[in-house]
N, C-alpha and C positions, 0 to 999 in steps of 0.2 A: 384655446388654452396654451399658455406658454409653459414649457418645462425647462427647469434649470437644475443645476447640480451643486451639492455641497460635498466636497471631498475632505475627509478628516485625516488622511494619510495614516491609516491603521496598520499596525505592525502585526505580523503573523509569527507564531512560534516556529522555531527551526530555521528562521531567516534573520539576517541582521537588519537593523532598523533602516539603514540607508536604502534598502530595496524599496521600502514603502514610498520614499520620496520619488524615486524613478517611476514607480507605478502610478503615482499621481500625475506625472508629466505625460505618461502614455495614455492614461484615461482622458486627460484633457484634450489631447489630439483626437482621440476617438469620438468624444462628445462634440467637439467642434465639427467634425465631419458628419455627425448624425443630425445636426441641426438644433442642438440645445441652445437656449437663450443666454444663460449665464453659467459660469463655472467659478464657484466660491471655494476658498480654502480657509481652514480654521487655525486658531492659535491655542495650543495647549502646552503645558510645561511639566517636566519631571514626572511623566507617566509612561509606562511601557505599552499602553494600548494605542494612544494617539500621539504620533511623533512629529506632527507638523508644528514646529515651534516658531517659524518665521514666515508668515504668509506673504510679506512684501517681497522676500527673496524668491519664494516659489512663484509668485505672480509674475516676476520679471522673466523667469524661464518659460512660463506658460505663454506670456505675451509674445515672446520671440519665436515660439514654435506653433502658434495657431494663427488662423486667418480672420475669423469673423466673430467668434463667441465673445461675450462680455466676460471680464475677469475681475474677481473681487475677493475681498476679505470678509470672513464671517466667523469671527471678525478680529480686528485689532483691539486688544484690551487696553484702551486708551489711558487709564490711570497709571499704567507702568511707564508711560513715555511722555516726552515733550510734544505738545500739539504741533509746534513748528516743525520738528523733525519728521513727524508722521506726514504732515502736509508736503514737505519737500520730497519724501520718499514717493508719495503718490503722484506728485507732479512729474517726477522722473518716469514713473510707470505710464502716465498718460502721454508723455513724449514718445515712449516706446510703442504704445498701442493707442493712438489718439481716438478719443471718444468711446473706448471700450472698457474703462476702468470704474469699478464700484469700490467705494471705501466704506465698508461696514465696520462700525465700532460698537463696543460693548463696555459695560462697567464691571462685569464679573472678572475675577482674577485669572480664570483659566488654569488654576493651580491651587495648591494648598497655601495657607498663610505664610509658612516659612519660605517657600519658593517665591511667593509674591514679594517678600521682603528682599530676597536675594536679587530679584530682577531690578528693584529700585529701592535700595536701602534708605534713601534720603527723602522719600515721598510718602505723604499720607493724602493722596489726591482723590480718594473715592468721593469725598464730599464736594470736590471741585469739578466733578464730571460735567455738569451743565455748562460751566464757563469754558472748560476745555473744548466742548462741542462747538460753542459759539466761536471761539478763536479758530478752531480747525475749519469751520464752515467758511470763515472770512478768508483765511490763507489759501484754502483749496480753490475757492471760486475767484480769488483775486479781488474781492470786495474790500473796501477800506475798513479798518478797525475804528471804533469810536474815538473822537478827538481826545478824550481823557485817558485812553488806554495806554499803559506804559510802553507797549510794543507797537504803537501805531505807525512807526516809520519803517517797520520791518516787513519784508515781503518774502513769500515762498517761491523759489525758482526751481526749474525753468517754467516760464509762462508760455502759453500757446493759445490757439483758437478754441480748444476744448478744455474741459475740466472734469475731474473725477466726480462721480455721483455719490453723495454721502447718504448712508443708510444708518438707522439706529436698529440695533439688534437687542432682543430681550426675550425673557420667558415669564415676565410679570407685568403688573400694571405700570411700574415705574418707567420702563422704556417706552411703553405705549403713550403715556402722558407727555414724556419729553419729546418724542418724535412729533406728536400733534402740536405741541407748543412752538417748536421750531419750524414746522412745515416741511418735515423730511419724510422720506419713505421709511417704512417700518417692516421688519421681518420678525415673526414670532417663532421661537424654537419649539415647535410642536412635538418633536421627537424626544425632547428632554423628559417630559412627564406624560407622554401619550395624550397630549392636548389639554390637560387640566388648566383651566383659566383662559383658554384661547378666546372663547366668545366674549368674555368680559374685557379682555385686553383689546380686541379689535373694535368692540363697541366704544370703548373709551377713546381709542385713537380716532375713529371716524367722527364721533360726536363732538370732540374737542379740537378738531383739526383747524389750524390757522393757515390759510393759503400763503404760499411763498412764491417768489417770482419764477423759480425753476419748477415748482410743483404746486400749481394752483388747485389741484385735487389730491385727496389722499391716495397713497399708493402702498398697498399692503400685500404681503405674501406670508407663507408659513413654510418651514422646513420639516418635511416628513421623512420617516424611515420607511423604505419600501424595497422589496426584492421580488423580481419576476424571473421565472425560468420556463423552459419549454413545457413542463408539467407542474401541477400543483405539488405533487409528491416530491419532485426534485427541489422545488423552491423551499419547501418545509424542511427537507434534509439539510440544505445549505444554511438555513436560518438558525440551525442548532448552535453554530459557532457564536453568533451574537447573543443568543439566549443564555449561553454559559457565561459570557462576559457580563450580561446584565445581572445575573445571580451573584457573581463575584463582587460586582460593584456595591451590592447591598451590604457587604461585609467590609467595604473600604479597600478591596483588592482590585488593582488595575493592571492586569497582565496582558501580554500579547494574545491575539486570537488563537484558539486551538482549532484543530480540524473538525469537521462535522462528525466524523467517526468517533473521535475522542470525546467530543461533547455528548454524543448519544450514549456512550458507554459510561458516562460519569455517574457515580452513585448519589443522585440527588435525594435529599430528605423529602418527606411528604409535604412539608411546608414549601420547599423549593419547587416541587412539581406543581403545586397549586399556583404558585407565582408564575411559573412558565405558562401554564394553561390560561391564566388571565391575560398574559401578554399576547398569546396566540389568538385569542378572541378579538383583540383590537388590531392585530397586525395587518399591514398591507403586504401580504405574502401569498404568492400563488402564480397562476398563469398570467400572461400579460393582460388578458381580458378581465380576469378577476381583480388584479391590482388596479388597472385603469378604472374599473367600475367603482372601486372603493375611493380612489382619488377624486373621481368626478363627483361622487356624492359628498365628499368632504368639501370640495371647492364650491359646490352649489350651496351647501348649508352655510358656509362662511362668506359667500359672495366674493370669491376670488377668481382672478383670471390668470394666475400664475402660481405654480407650486415648485418648490425647490426640493429635490429628492436626494437623500443620503442613503447609501447602500454599503453594508459591510459584508465581505465574504473572505474566507480564509485564503483562497486562491484568487488571482486577479481575473482569470478568464470568465468565471460566472458573473462577476460584477460587470465586466464589459458586455456580456450577453444580456444581462438584466436591463442595462441602459439602452441597448439595441432593440430589445423587444418592446420597451415602452415607447421608444421613438417611432417604431412601426405602428403601434397601437394608436398613437396620437397623430400619425401622418406628418411627422416632422420632415423638413426638407434636407436631404442628404447633400453633401458637397464632395463626394468621393472623387469626382473628376478634377477638383481644384487642387493645385499643388499645395503641399503642406510641408513646411520646414520641420526639420527634426526627424523625419522618417515616419514609417507607419507605426501604428499602435499595436 
């Protein structure tokens, strides 16, 4: 089983948002040393909860301060941007960390409609997403565009012996069908809706897959939310911060994470407590052995050989510890003896 990381650069109450970005860099170095396979960062806009707005910038810093882990976006919200500019950005990233770059793209805005308009006031590109993916695939790989394409003479530089690996991200059938049609790897955002629709999406992806030169076989993964601690009680205490955020999200409120103590003391309504209890029944929260058992069962049911883990905690130390415990549970290969640029985590 390969284990990977999705880091959403979550902000915590009482600290300025810039701290979350530096914590992302520190966690990337930590997970590189622990032996994780990939480290993905997300794109969200105008929210006080998730403050990673520019994955390509974060990836450059991570690439310069890690040694072996793959680095990716999960993802670039492609309709906001020019496919050529994204291809150029990721070509530069691949020059910084050759053969270690994943380019995950999605169609969702990663924001509210007004913010989406502010990001690109002159675009209505949502319906053009499939063509954007085709253009991006050609420019990133260095393949020629069709003879009739208006931009057929344009190339994305810098070019080199390696190229970023393009992924389609999604939480619905649309992304699964598109990834299958273009012969691309596919990642399902399982943590968005606690896995609703995952079986159907993966079945559609695998049954409709059209082999490509780089990916003759379908390659799928899911992103799961998980939290491990030295004891189950400690893990459940720490999870209270995210539980509070999930409740607030139901009301359209997206604030920074609050402490577990403040979350535990919050006066939830009866309906909100029922909602939290339903989350806890499905959550991958507990000791490393408990969380690994749940992850293994999920991977076996969905026929997966890789899982991407996202973890939120109010303080950074428990999140570092959670990834460390899971690395130990899965026997990942540490590289603590290897020199790491950027200092310790």
